[in-house]
CHARMM internal coordinates of N, CA and C (Angstrom, degrees):
IC EDIT
DIST 1 N 1 CA 1.5760
DIST 1 CA 1 C 1.5592
ANGL 1 N 1 CA 1 C 105.58
DIST 1 C 2 N 1.2224
ANGL 1 CA 1 C 2 N 114.02
DIHE 1 N 1 CA 1 C 2 N 139.23
DIST 2 N 2 CA 1.5538
ANGL 1 C 2 N 2 CA 121.47
DIHE 1 CA 1 C 2 N 2 CA 179.47
DIST 2 CA 2 C 1.4650
ANGL 2 N 2 CA 2 C 111.49
DIHE 1 C 2 N 2 CA 2 C -72.10
DIST 2 C 3 N 1.3431
ANGL 2 CA 2 C 3 N 115.51
DIHE 2 N 2 CA 2 C 3 N 159.25
DIST 3 N 3 CA 1.3939
ANGL 2 C 3 N 3 CA 120.92
DIHE 2 CA 2 C 3 N 3 CA -179.89
DIST 3 CA 3 C 1.5779
ANGL 3 N 3 CA 3 C 114.41
DIHE 2 C 3 N 3 CA 3 C -59.82
DIST 3 C 4 N 1.4008
ANGL 3 CA 3 C 4 N 109.53
DIHE 3 N 3 CA 3 C 4 N -39.37
DIST 4 N 4 CA 1.4367
ANGL 3 C 4 N 4 CA 119.91
DIHE 3 CA 3 C 4 N 4 CA -179.53
DIST 4 CA 4 C 1.4739
ANGL 4 N 4 CA 4 C 113.72
DIHE 3 C 4 N 4 CA 4 C -62.88
DIST 4 C 5 N 1.2789
ANGL 4 CA 4 C 5 N 116.02
DIHE 4 N 4 CA 4 C 5 N -48.95
DIST 5 N 5 CA 1.5241
ANGL 4 C 5 N 5 CA 124.77
DIHE 4 CA 4 C 5 N 5 CA 174.08
DIST 5 CA 5 C 1.4531
ANGL 5 N 5 CA 5 C 113.08
DIHE 4 C 5 N 5 CA 5 C -62.22
DIST 5 C 6 N 1.2448
ANGL 5 CA 5 C 6 N 121.92
DIHE 5 N 5 CA 5 C 6 N -40.98
DIST 6 N 6 CA 1.4550
ANGL 5 C 6 N 6 CA 126.73
DIHE 5 CA 5 C 6 N 6 CA 178.20
DIST 6 CA 6 C 1.5240
ANGL 6 N 6 CA 6 C 109.44
DIHE 5 C 6 N 6 CA 6 C -66.66
DIST 6 C 7 N 1.3519
ANGL 6 CA 6 C 7 N 119.52
DIHE 6 N 6 CA 6 C 7 N -38.64
DIST 7 N 7 CA 1.4805
ANGL 6 C 7 N 7 CA 119.91
DIHE 6 CA 6 C 7 N 7 CA 177.38
DIST 7 CA 7 C 1.5876
ANGL 7 N 7 CA 7 C 108.56
DIHE 6 C 7 N 7 CA 7 C -71.36
DIST 7 C 8 N 1.1899
ANGL 7 CA 7 C 8 N 119.21
DIHE 7 N 7 CA 7 C 8 N -32.56
DIST 8 N 8 CA 1.5321
ANGL 7 C 8 N 8 CA 122.78
DIHE 7 CA 7 C 8 N 8 CA -178.35
DIST 8 CA 8 C 1.6387
ANGL 8 N 8 CA 8 C 104.30
DIHE 7 C 8 N 8 CA 8 C -69.51
DIST 8 C 9 N 1.3293
ANGL 8 CA 8 C 9 N 117.27
DIHE 8 N 8 CA 8 C 9 N -44.16
DIST 9 N 9 CA 1.4610
ANGL 8 C 9 N 9 CA 117.31
DIHE 8 CA 8 C 9 N 9 CA 175.04
DIST 9 CA 9 C 1.4625
ANGL 9 N 9 CA 9 C 120.70
DIHE 8 C 9 N 9 CA 9 C -67.23
DIST 9 C 10 N 1.3784
ANGL 9 CA 9 C 10 N 114.24
DIHE 9 N 9 CA 9 C 10 N -37.51
DIST 10 N 10 CA 1.4110
ANGL 9 C 10 N 10 CA 118.49
DIHE 9 CA 9 C 10 N 10 CA 179.56
DIST 10 CA 10 C 1.5684
ANGL 10 N 10 CA 10 C 113.90
DIHE 9 C 10 N 10 CA 10 C -68.56
DIST 10 C 11 N 1.3372
ANGL 10 CA 10 C 11 N 116.02
DIHE 10 N 10 CA 10 C 11 N -38.66
DIST 11 N 11 CA 1.4694
ANGL 10 C 11 N 11 CA 126.74
DIHE 10 CA 10 C 11 N 11 CA -177.09
DIST 11 CA 11 C 1.5277
ANGL 11 N 11 CA 11 C 111.88
DIHE 10 C 11 N 11 CA 11 C 47.46
DIST 11 C 12 N 1.4133
ANGL 11 CA 11 C 12 N 117.10
DIHE 11 N 11 CA 11 C 12 N 46.15
DIST 12 N 12 CA 1.4086
ANGL 11 C 12 N 12 CA 119.53
DIHE 11 CA 11 C 12 N 12 CA 175.63
DIST 12 CA 12 C 1.5063
ANGL 12 N 12 CA 12 C 111.49
DIHE 11 C 12 N 12 CA 12 C -76.18
DIST 12 C 13 N 1.4092
ANGL 12 CA 12 C 13 N 121.09
DIHE 12 N 12 CA 12 C 13 N 125.44
DIST 13 N 13 CA 1.3364
ANGL 12 C 13 N 13 CA 126.32
DIHE 12 CA 12 C 13 N 13 CA 174.12
DIST 13 CA 13 C 1.5306
ANGL 13 N 13 CA 13 C 111.53
DIHE 12 C 13 N 13 CA 13 C 80.41
DIST 13 C 14 N 1.3956
ANGL 13 CA 13 C 14 N 114.51
DIHE 13 N 13 CA 13 C 14 N 18.31
DIST 14 N 14 CA 1.5138
ANGL 13 C 14 N 14 CA 117.16
DIHE 13 CA 13 C 14 N 14 CA -178.78
DIST 14 CA 14 C 1.3887
ANGL 14 N 14 CA 14 C 109.83
DIHE 13 C 14 N 14 CA 14 C -85.30
DIST 14 C 15 N 1.3540
ANGL 14 CA 14 C 15 N 119.34
DIHE 14 N 14 CA 14 C 15 N 145.44
DIST 15 N 15 CA 1.5075
ANGL 14 C 15 N 15 CA 123.94
DIHE 14 CA 14 C 15 N 15 CA 166.19
DIST 15 CA 15 C 1.5001
ANGL 15 N 15 CA 15 C 106.81
DIHE 14 C 15 N 15 CA 15 C -72.28
DIST 15 C 16 N 1.3413
ANGL 15 CA 15 C 16 N 119.95
DIHE 15 N 15 CA 15 C 16 N 175.70
DIST 16 N 16 CA 1.4449
ANGL 15 C 16 N 16 CA 128.11
DIHE 15 CA 15 C 16 N 16 CA 177.50
DIST 16 CA 16 C 1.5448
ANGL 16 N 16 CA 16 C 108.62
DIHE 15 C 16 N 16 CA 16 C -61.94
DIST 16 C 17 N 1.4085
ANGL 16 CA 16 C 17 N 113.20
DIHE 16 N 16 CA 16 C 17 N -48.23
DIST 17 N 17 CA 1.4515
ANGL 16 C 17 N 17 CA 112.45
DIHE 16 CA 16 C 17 N 17 CA 179.05
DIST 17 CA 17 C 1.5642
ANGL 17 N 17 CA 17 C 116.66
DIHE 16 C 17 N 17 CA 17 C -65.36
DIST 17 C 18 N 1.2391
ANGL 17 CA 17 C 18 N 111.06
DIHE 17 N 17 CA 17 C 18 N -31.38
DIST 18 N 18 CA 1.5745
ANGL 17 C 18 N 18 CA 119.48
DIHE 17 CA 17 C 18 N 18 CA 176.89
DIST 18 CA 18 C 1.4716
ANGL 18 N 18 CA 18 C 107.81
DIHE 17 C 18 N 18 CA 18 C -65.41
DIST 18 C 19 N 1.3185
ANGL 18 CA 18 C 19 N 117.81
DIHE 18 N 18 CA 18 C 19 N -39.80
DIST 19 N 19 CA 1.5246
ANGL 18 C 19 N 19 CA 122.50
DIHE 18 CA 18 C 19 N 19 CA 179.99
DIST 19 CA 19 C 1.5367
ANGL 19 N 19 CA 19 C 110.85
DIHE 18 C 19 N 19 CA 19 C -63.76
DIST 19 C 20 N 1.3150
ANGL 19 CA 19 C 20 N 111.27
DIHE 19 N 19 CA 19 C 20 N -43.54
DIST 20 N 20 CA 1.4845
ANGL 19 C 20 N 20 CA 118.04
DIHE 19 CA 19 C 20 N 20 CA 179.16
DIST 20 CA 20 C 1.5533
ANGL 20 N 20 CA 20 C 111.28
DIHE 19 C 20 N 20 CA 20 C -65.99
DIST 20 C 21 N 1.2109
ANGL 20 CA 20 C 21 N 115.92
DIHE 20 N 20 CA 20 C 21 N -35.17
DIST 21 N 21 CA 1.5720
ANGL 20 C 21 N 21 CA 120.93
DIHE 20 CA 20 C 21 N 21 CA -179.55
DIST 21 CA 21 C 1.6326
ANGL 21 N 21 CA 21 C 103.96
DIHE 20 C 21 N 21 CA 21 C -70.47
DIST 21 C 22 N 1.2698
ANGL 21 CA 21 C 22 N 119.39
DIHE 21 N 21 CA 21 C 22 N -47.83
DIST 22 N 22 CA 1.4347
ANGL 21 C 22 N 22 CA 127.26
DIHE 21 CA 21 C 22 N 22 CA -170.68
DIST 22 CA 22 C 1.5774
ANGL 22 N 22 CA 22 C 100.61
DIHE 21 C 22 N 22 CA 22 C -65.25
DIST 22 C 23 N 1.3495
ANGL 22 CA 22 C 23 N 119.19
DIHE 22 N 22 CA 22 C 23 N -53.35
DIST 23 N 23 CA 1.4456
ANGL 22 C 23 N 23 CA 117.35
DIHE 22 CA 22 C 23 N 23 CA -171.60
DIST 23 CA 23 C 1.5478
ANGL 23 N 23 CA 23 C 110.03
DIHE 22 C 23 N 23 CA 23 C -66.71
DIST 23 C 24 N 1.4208
ANGL 23 CA 23 C 24 N 120.71
DIHE 23 N 23 CA 23 C 24 N -36.82
DIST 24 N 24 CA 1.4370
ANGL 23 C 24 N 24 CA 120.11
DIHE 23 CA 23 C 24 N 24 CA 172.29
DIST 24 CA 24 C 1.4114
ANGL 24 N 24 CA 24 C 112.66
DIHE 23 C 24 N 24 CA 24 C -57.24
DIST 24 C 25 N 1.3098
ANGL 24 CA 24 C 25 N 119.72
DIHE 24 N 24 CA 24 C 25 N -43.59
DIST 25 N 25 CA 1.5080
ANGL 24 C 25 N 25 CA 123.61
DIHE 24 CA 24 C 25 N 25 CA -176.25
DIST 25 CA 25 C 1.5850
ANGL 25 N 25 CA 25 C 109.10
DIHE 24 C 25 N 25 CA 25 C -62.40
DIST 25 C 26 N 1.3540
ANGL 25 CA 25 C 26 N 115.52
DIHE 25 N 25 CA 25 C 26 N -46.54
DIST 26 N 26 CA 1.4455
ANGL 25 C 26 N 26 CA 116.92
DIHE 25 CA 25 C 26 N 26 CA -176.84
DIST 26 CA 26 C 1.5368
ANGL 26 N 26 CA 26 C 112.52
DIHE 25 C 26 N 26 CA 26 C -66.29
DIST 26 C 27 N 1.3394
ANGL 26 CA 26 C 27 N 112.96
DIHE 26 N 26 CA 26 C 27 N -34.95
DIST 27 N 27 CA 1.4861
ANGL 26 C 27 N 27 CA 116.11
DIHE 26 CA 26 C 27 N 27 CA -174.46
DIST 27 CA 27 C 1.5552
ANGL 27 N 27 CA 27 C 112.39
DIHE 26 C 27 N 27 CA 27 C -85.72
DIST 27 C 28 N 1.3616
ANGL 27 CA 27 C 28 N 119.17
DIHE 27 N 27 CA 27 C 28 N -18.77
DIST 28 N 28 CA 1.4152
ANGL 27 C 28 N 28 CA 123.53
DIHE 27 CA 27 C 28 N 28 CA -172.29
DIST 28 CA 28 C 1.6593
ANGL 28 N 28 CA 28 C 109.48
DIHE 27 C 28 N 28 CA 28 C -128.39
DIST 28 C 29 N 1.2087
ANGL 28 CA 28 C 29 N 115.71
DIHE 28 N 28 CA 28 C 29 N 35.74
DIST 29 N 29 CA 1.5245
ANGL 28 C 29 N 29 CA 117.40
DIHE 28 CA 28 C 29 N 29 CA -173.09
DIST 29 CA 29 C 1.4532
ANGL 29 N 29 CA 29 C 112.21
DIHE 28 C 29 N 29 CA 29 C -67.24
DIST 29 C 30 N 1.3219
ANGL 29 CA 29 C 30 N 122.16
DIHE 29 N 29 CA 29 C 30 N -20.45
DIST 30 N 30 CA 1.4896
ANGL 29 C 30 N 30 CA 117.89
DIHE 29 CA 29 C 30 N 30 CA 175.22
DIST 30 CA 30 C 1.5437
ANGL 30 N 30 CA 30 C 111.37
DIHE 29 C 30 N 30 CA 30 C -74.57
DIST 30 C 31 N 1.2071
ANGL 30 CA 30 C 31 N 120.95
DIHE 30 N 30 CA 30 C 31 N -24.87
DIST 31 N 31 CA 1.4551
ANGL 30 C 31 N 31 CA 122.20
DIHE 30 CA 30 C 31 N 31 CA -176.08
DIST 31 CA 31 C 1.6043
ANGL 31 N 31 CA 31 C 114.48
DIHE 30 C 31 N 31 CA 31 C -88.57
DIST 31 C 32 N 1.3537
ANGL 31 CA 31 C 32 N 112.07
DIHE 31 N 31 CA 31 C 32 N -16.99
DIST 32 N 32 CA 1.3991
ANGL 31 C 32 N 32 CA 118.60
DIHE 31 CA 31 C 32 N 32 CA -174.72
DIST 32 CA 32 C 1.6064
ANGL 32 N 32 CA 32 C 116.00
DIHE 31 C 32 N 32 CA 32 C -65.19
DIST 32 C 33 N 1.2636
ANGL 32 CA 32 C 33 N 114.02
DIHE 32 N 32 CA 32 C 33 N -28.16
DIST 33 N 33 CA 1.5196
ANGL 32 C 33 N 33 CA 119.11
DIHE 32 CA 32 C 33 N 33 CA -178.78
DIST 33 CA 33 C 1.5479
ANGL 33 N 33 CA 33 C 110.46
DIHE 32 C 33 N 33 CA 33 C -53.86
DIST 33 C 34 N 1.2689
ANGL 33 CA 33 C 34 N 120.64
DIHE 33 N 33 CA 33 C 34 N -43.13
DIST 34 N 34 CA 1.4318
ANGL 33 C 34 N 34 CA 125.54
DIHE 33 CA 33 C 34 N 34 CA -177.05
DIST 34 CA 34 C 1.5461
ANGL 34 N 34 CA 34 C 116.01
DIHE 33 C 34 N 34 CA 34 C -92.03
DIST 34 C 35 N 1.3821
ANGL 34 CA 34 C 35 N 117.11
DIHE 34 N 34 CA 34 C 35 N 7.84
DIST 35 N 35 CA 1.5100
ANGL 34 C 35 N 35 CA 118.49
DIHE 34 CA 34 C 35 N 35 CA -171.89
DIST 35 CA 35 C 1.5328
ANGL 35 N 35 CA 35 C 108.03
DIHE 34 C 35 N 35 CA 35 C -99.81
DIST 35 C 36 N 1.2093
ANGL 35 CA 35 C 36 N 111.67
DIHE 35 N 35 CA 35 C 36 N 139.88
DIST 36 N 36 CA 1.4657
ANGL 35 C 36 N 36 CA 119.63
DIHE 35 CA 35 C 36 N 36 CA 169.86
DIST 36 CA 36 C 1.4073
ANGL 36 N 36 CA 36 C 111.49
DIHE 35 C 36 N 36 CA 36 C -92.59
DIST 36 C 37 N 1.3616
ANGL 36 CA 36 C 37 N 119.58
DIHE 36 N 36 CA 36 C 37 N 167.46
DIST 37 N 37 CA 1.5511
ANGL 36 C 37 N 37 CA 122.40
DIHE 36 CA 36 C 37 N 37 CA 178.63
DIST 37 CA 37 C 1.5164
ANGL 37 N 37 CA 37 C 110.04
DIHE 36 C 37 N 37 CA 37 C -54.46
DIST 37 C 38 N 1.3357
ANGL 37 CA 37 C 38 N 117.49
DIHE 37 N 37 CA 37 C 38 N -43.91
DIST 38 N 38 CA 1.4221
ANGL 37 C 38 N 38 CA 121.83
DIHE 37 CA 37 C 38 N 38 CA -178.56
DIST 38 CA 38 C 1.5531
ANGL 38 N 38 CA 38 C 111.04
DIHE 37 C 38 N 38 CA 38 C -61.46
DIST 38 C 39 N 1.3751
ANGL 38 CA 38 C 39 N 116.87
DIHE 38 N 38 CA 38 C 39 N -43.25
DIST 39 N 39 CA 1.4307
ANGL 38 C 39 N 39 CA 117.66
DIHE 38 CA 38 C 39 N 39 CA 176.32
DIST 39 CA 39 C 1.5668
ANGL 39 N 39 CA 39 C 115.21
DIHE 38 C 39 N 39 CA 39 C -68.34
DIST 39 C 40 N 1.3002
ANGL 39 CA 39 C 40 N 114.35
DIHE 39 N 39 CA 39 C 40 N -34.95
DIST 40 N 40 CA 1.4534
ANGL 39 C 40 N 40 CA 121.03
DIHE 39 CA 39 C 40 N 40 CA 178.35
DIST 40 CA 40 C 1.5100
ANGL 40 N 40 CA 40 C 107.87
DIHE 39 C 40 N 40 CA 40 C -68.01
DIST 40 C 41 N 1.2721
ANGL 40 CA 40 C 41 N 119.99
DIHE 40 N 40 CA 40 C 41 N -41.21
DIST 41 N 41 CA 1.4653
ANGL 40 C 41 N 41 CA 124.19
DIHE 40 CA 40 C 41 N 41 CA -176.51
DIST 41 CA 41 C 1.5453
ANGL 41 N 41 CA 41 C 110.75
DIHE 40 C 41 N 41 CA 41 C -67.95
DIST 41 C 42 N 1.2649
ANGL 41 CA 41 C 42 N 114.07
DIHE 41 N 41 CA 41 C 42 N -32.43
DIST 42 N 42 CA 1.6146
ANGL 41 C 42 N 42 CA 120.69
DIHE 41 CA 41 C 42 N 42 CA -179.29
DIST 42 CA 42 C 1.6283
ANGL 42 N 42 CA 42 C 102.30
DIHE 41 C 42 N 42 CA 42 C -71.26
DIST 42 C 43 N 1.2688
ANGL 42 CA 42 C 43 N 117.30
DIHE 42 N 42 CA 42 C 43 N -45.36
DIST 43 N 43 CA 1.4902
ANGL 42 C 43 N 43 CA 119.40
DIHE 42 CA 42 C 43 N 43 CA -174.64
DIST 43 CA 43 C 1.5249
ANGL 43 N 43 CA 43 C 111.84
DIHE 42 C 43 N 43 CA 43 C -69.00
DIST 43 C 44 N 1.3663
ANGL 43 CA 43 C 44 N 118.11
DIHE 43 N 43 CA 43 C 44 N -29.32
DIST 44 N 44 CA 1.3704
ANGL 43 C 44 N 44 CA 123.29
DIHE 43 CA 43 C 44 N 44 CA -178.74
DIST 44 CA 44 C 1.5296
ANGL 44 N 44 CA 44 C 114.49
DIHE 43 C 44 N 44 CA 44 C -100.35
DIST 44 C 45 N 1.2225
ANGL 44 CA 44 C 45 N 116.66
DIHE 44 N 44 CA 44 C 45 N 4.52
DIST 45 N 45 CA 1.4266
ANGL 44 C 45 N 45 CA 122.14
DIHE 44 CA 44 C 45 N 45 CA -176.59
DIST 45 CA 45 C 1.5295
ANGL 45 N 45 CA 45 C 116.97
DIHE 44 C 45 N 45 CA 45 C 54.38
DIST 45 C 46 N 1.3859
ANGL 45 CA 45 C 46 N 110.92
DIHE 45 N 45 CA 45 C 46 N 39.59
DIST 46 N 46 CA 1.3845
ANGL 45 C 46 N 46 CA 117.31
DIHE 45 CA 45 C 46 N 46 CA -179.87
DIST 46 CA 46 C 1.5022
ANGL 46 N 46 CA 46 C 109.68
DIHE 45 C 46 N 46 CA 46 C -124.98
DIST 46 C 47 N 1.3606
ANGL 46 CA 46 C 47 N 123.87
DIHE 46 N 46 CA 46 C 47 N -155.65
DIST 47 N 47 CA 1.4740
ANGL 46 C 47 N 47 CA 125.41
DIHE 46 CA 46 C 47 N 47 CA 173.09
DIST 47 CA 47 C 1.5518
ANGL 47 N 47 CA 47 C 110.53
DIHE 46 C 47 N 47 CA 47 C -114.74
DIST 47 C 48 N 1.2545
ANGL 47 CA 47 C 48 N 111.22
DIHE 47 N 47 CA 47 C 48 N 163.06
DIST 48 N 48 CA 1.5333
ANGL 47 C 48 N 48 CA 111.36
DIHE 47 CA 47 C 48 N 48 CA 173.81
DIST 48 CA 48 C 1.5071
ANGL 48 N 48 CA 48 C 114.41
DIHE 47 C 48 N 48 CA 48 C -66.69
DIST 48 C 49 N 1.3324
ANGL 48 CA 48 C 49 N 115.50
DIHE 48 N 48 CA 48 C 49 N -25.34
DIST 49 N 49 CA 1.5027
ANGL 48 C 49 N 49 CA 113.73
DIHE 48 CA 48 C 49 N 49 CA 179.54
DIST 49 CA 49 C 1.6373
ANGL 49 N 49 CA 49 C 107.66
DIHE 48 C 49 N 49 CA 49 C -76.92
DIST 49 C 50 N 1.2977
ANGL 49 CA 49 C 50 N 113.43
DIHE 49 N 49 CA 49 C 50 N -25.26
DIST 50 N 50 CA 1.5480
ANGL 49 C 50 N 50 CA 112.35
DIHE 49 CA 49 C 50 N 50 CA 176.69
DIST 50 CA 50 C 1.4346
ANGL 50 N 50 CA 50 C 113.57
DIHE 49 C 50 N 50 CA 50 C -72.93
DIST 50 C 51 N 1.3845
ANGL 50 CA 50 C 51 N 113.72
DIHE 50 N 50 CA 50 C 51 N -26.89
DIST 51 N 51 CA 1.5661
ANGL 50 C 51 N 51 CA 117.86
DIHE 50 CA 50 C 51 N 51 CA 170.45
DIST 51 CA 51 C 1.4550
ANGL 51 N 51 CA 51 C 111.72
DIHE 50 C 51 N 51 CA 51 C -64.14
DIST 51 C 52 N 1.3489
ANGL 51 CA 51 C 52 N 120.35
DIHE 51 N 51 CA 51 C 52 N -49.37
DIST 52 N 52 CA 1.3383
ANGL 51 C 52 N 52 CA 124.00
DIHE 51 CA 51 C 52 N 52 CA 177.46
DIST 52 CA 52 C 1.5207
ANGL 52 N 52 CA 52 C 115.36
DIHE 51 C 52 N 52 CA 52 C -63.63
DIST 52 C 53 N 1.2888
ANGL 52 CA 52 C 53 N 118.05
DIHE 52 N 52 CA 52 C 53 N -40.95
DIST 53 N 53 CA 1.4287
ANGL 52 C 53 N 53 CA 120.93
DIHE 52 CA 52 C 53 N 53 CA 171.27
DIST 53 CA 53 C 1.5936
ANGL 53 N 53 CA 53 C 116.44
DIHE 52 C 53 N 53 CA 53 C -59.60
DIST 53 C 54 N 1.2918
ANGL 53 CA 53 C 54 N 110.84
DIHE 53 N 53 CA 53 C 54 N -35.05
DIST 54 N 54 CA 1.4586
ANGL 53 C 54 N 54 CA 116.75
DIHE 53 CA 53 C 54 N 54 CA 179.50
DIST 54 CA 54 C 1.5197
ANGL 54 N 54 CA 54 C 105.25
DIHE 53 C 54 N 54 CA 54 C -69.43
DIST 54 C 55 N 1.3135
ANGL 54 CA 54 C 55 N 117.14
DIHE 54 N 54 CA 54 C 55 N -53.00
DIST 55 N 55 CA 1.5109
ANGL 54 C 55 N 55 CA 119.25
DIHE 54 CA 54 C 55 N 55 CA 175.47
DIST 55 CA 55 C 1.4872
ANGL 55 N 55 CA 55 C 117.42
DIHE 54 C 55 N 55 CA 55 C -49.57
DIST 55 C 56 N 1.3116
ANGL 55 CA 55 C 56 N 115.91
DIHE 55 N 55 CA 55 C 56 N -38.54
DIST 56 N 56 CA 1.5312
ANGL 55 C 56 N 56 CA 120.68
DIHE 55 CA 55 C 56 N 56 CA 175.97
DIST 56 CA 56 C 1.5341
ANGL 56 N 56 CA 56 C 110.14
DIHE 55 C 56 N 56 CA 56 C -71.08
DIST 56 C 57 N 1.3756
ANGL 56 CA 56 C 57 N 114.77
DIHE 56 N 56 CA 56 C 57 N -40.58
DIST 57 N 57 CA 1.4784
ANGL 56 C 57 N 57 CA 115.75
DIHE 56 CA 56 C 57 N 57 CA 176.57
DIST 57 CA 57 C 1.5844
ANGL 57 N 57 CA 57 C 111.91
DIHE 56 C 57 N 57 CA 57 C -56.80
DIST 57 C 58 N 1.2746
ANGL 57 CA 57 C 58 N 111.96
DIHE 57 N 57 CA 57 C 58 N -32.45
DIST 58 N 58 CA 1.5334
ANGL 57 C 58 N 58 CA 116.53
DIHE 57 CA 57 C 58 N 58 CA -178.95
DIST 58 CA 58 C 1.5459
ANGL 58 N 58 CA 58 C 111.48
DIHE 57 C 58 N 58 CA 58 C -81.15
DIST 58 C 59 N 1.3928
ANGL 58 CA 58 C 59 N 116.56
DIHE 58 N 58 CA 58 C 59 N -0.16
DIST 59 N 59 CA 1.4278
ANGL 58 C 59 N 59 CA 118.29
DIHE 58 CA 58 C 59 N 59 CA 174.71
DIST 59 CA 59 C 1.5038
ANGL 59 N 59 CA 59 C 115.93
DIHE 58 C 59 N 59 CA 59 C 101.40
DIST 59 C 60 N 1.2704
ANGL 59 CA 59 C 60 N 119.55
DIHE 59 N 59 CA 59 C 60 N 12.73
DIST 60 N 60 CA 1.4230
ANGL 59 C 60 N 60 CA 126.88
DIHE 59 CA 59 C 60 N 60 CA -175.92
DIST 60 CA 60 C 1.5738
ANGL 60 N 60 CA 60 C 108.51
DIHE 59 C 60 N 60 CA 60 C -112.22
DIST 60 C 61 N 1.3441
ANGL 60 CA 60 C 61 N 110.20
DIHE 60 N 60 CA 60 C 61 N 158.51
DIST 61 N 61 CA 1.5496
ANGL 60 C 61 N 61 CA 114.29
DIHE 60 CA 60 C 61 N 61 CA -171.87
DIST 61 CA 61 C 1.6511
ANGL 61 N 61 CA 61 C 100.78
DIHE 60 C 61 N 61 CA 61 C -80.15
DIST 61 C 62 N 1.1997
ANGL 61 CA 61 C 62 N 124.13
DIHE 61 N 61 CA 61 C 62 N -22.72
DIST 62 N 62 CA 1.4816
ANGL 61 C 62 N 62 CA 122.09
DIHE 61 CA 61 C 62 N 62 CA 177.58
DIST 62 CA 62 C 1.5359
ANGL 62 N 62 CA 62 C 111.76
DIHE 61 C 62 N 62 CA 62 C -175.93
DIST 62 C 63 N 1.1994
ANGL 62 CA 62 C 63 N 112.99
DIHE 62 N 62 CA 62 C 63 N -172.68
DIST 63 N 63 CA 1.4970
ANGL 62 C 63 N 63 CA 122.44
DIHE 62 CA 62 C 63 N 63 CA -173.89
DIST 63 CA 63 C 1.5470
ANGL 63 N 63 CA 63 C 113.48
DIHE 62 C 63 N 63 CA 63 C -53.51
DIST 63 C 64 N 1.4998
ANGL 63 CA 63 C 64 N 109.47
DIHE 63 N 63 CA 63 C 64 N -49.90
DIST 64 N 64 CA 1.4345
ANGL 63 C 64 N 64 CA 116.07
DIHE 63 CA 63 C 64 N 64 CA -175.78
DIST 64 CA 64 C 1.5364
ANGL 64 N 64 CA 64 C 113.91
DIHE 63 C 64 N 64 CA 64 C -64.00
DIST 64 C 65 N 1.3413
ANGL 64 CA 64 C 65 N 116.42
DIHE 64 N 64 CA 64 C 65 N -34.77
DIST 65 N 65 CA 1.4754
ANGL 64 C 65 N 65 CA 119.25
DIHE 64 CA 64 C 65 N 65 CA 179.90
DIST 65 CA 65 C 1.5730
ANGL 65 N 65 CA 65 C 105.64
DIHE 64 C 65 N 65 CA 65 C -72.63
DIST 65 C 66 N 1.2875
ANGL 65 CA 65 C 66 N 120.27
DIHE 65 N 65 CA 65 C 66 N -40.34
DIST 66 N 66 CA 1.4678
ANGL 65 C 66 N 66 CA 119.71
DIHE 65 CA 65 C 66 N 66 CA 178.60
DIST 66 CA 66 C 1.4986
ANGL 66 N 66 CA 66 C 109.87
DIHE 65 C 66 N 66 CA 66 C -66.31
DIST 66 C 67 N 1.3483
ANGL 66 CA 66 C 67 N 122.22
DIHE 66 N 66 CA 66 C 67 N -44.09
DIST 67 N 67 CA 1.4088
ANGL 66 C 67 N 67 CA 123.60
DIHE 66 CA 66 C 67 N 67 CA 178.98
DIST 67 CA 67 C 1.5365
ANGL 67 N 67 CA 67 C 116.99
DIHE 66 C 67 N 67 CA 67 C -59.33
DIST 67 C 68 N 1.3669
ANGL 67 CA 67 C 68 N 107.83
DIHE 67 N 67 CA 67 C 68 N -34.57
DIST 68 N 68 CA 1.6595
ANGL 67 C 68 N 68 CA 108.65
DIHE 67 CA 67 C 68 N 68 CA 176.72
DIST 68 CA 68 C 1.4340
ANGL 68 N 68 CA 68 C 108.45
DIHE 67 C 68 N 68 CA 68 C -68.32
DIST 68 C 69 N 1.3279
ANGL 68 CA 68 C 69 N 120.09
DIHE 68 N 68 CA 68 C 69 N -44.24
DIST 69 N 69 CA 1.4149
ANGL 68 C 69 N 69 CA 123.72
DIHE 68 CA 68 C 69 N 69 CA -170.52
DIST 69 CA 69 C 1.5890
ANGL 69 N 69 CA 69 C 107.78
DIHE 68 C 69 N 69 CA 69 C -71.28
DIST 69 C 70 N 1.3181
ANGL 69 CA 69 C 70 N 112.73
DIHE 69 N 69 CA 69 C 70 N -36.85
DIST 70 N 70 CA 1.4979
ANGL 69 C 70 N 70 CA 113.87
DIHE 69 CA 69 C 70 N 70 CA 178.86
DIST 70 CA 70 C 1.4895
ANGL 70 N 70 CA 70 C 117.61
DIHE 69 C 70 N 70 CA 70 C -67.16
DIST 70 C 71 N 1.3924
ANGL 70 CA 70 C 71 N 111.92
DIHE 70 N 70 CA 70 C 71 N -37.23
DIST 71 N 71 CA 1.4801
ANGL 70 C 71 N 71 CA 116.11
DIHE 70 CA 70 C 71 N 71 CA 176.31
DIST 71 CA 71 C 1.4453
ANGL 71 N 71 CA 71 C 111.94
DIHE 70 C 71 N 71 CA 71 C -74.01
DIST 71 C 72 N 1.3083
ANGL 71 CA 71 C 72 N 121.46
DIHE 71 N 71 CA 71 C 72 N -27.90
DIST 72 N 72 CA 1.4351
ANGL 71 C 72 N 72 CA 124.37
DIHE 71 CA 71 C 72 N 72 CA 174.45
DIST 72 CA 72 C 1.4828
ANGL 72 N 72 CA 72 C 111.00
DIHE 71 C 72 N 72 CA 72 C -63.07
DIST 72 C 73 N 1.2677
ANGL 72 CA 72 C 73 N 122.66
DIHE 72 N 72 CA 72 C 73 N -38.32
DIST 73 N 73 CA 1.3948
ANGL 72 C 73 N 73 CA 125.68
DIHE 72 CA 72 C 73 N 73 CA 177.93
DIST 73 CA 73 C 1.4659
ANGL 73 N 73 CA 73 C 116.66
DIHE 72 C 73 N 73 CA 73 C -82.24
END
COOR INIT
IC SEED 1 N 1 CA 1 C
IC BUILD
């Protein structure tokens, strides 16, 4: 299991909105490739900025960088 996937599953230090984002990504990884931050936010009941902040918290510049690495793993 990759480090990124393990971090998403463990959810250490995540806020409630970050937990919703992580769980959605793990459960719906096939549909993420075509999703924008706005679409992801709608599905996770968060905001587009929360998606970007989550991606940055995971060590990426933004959602697009995070998405590319997540889908590669």
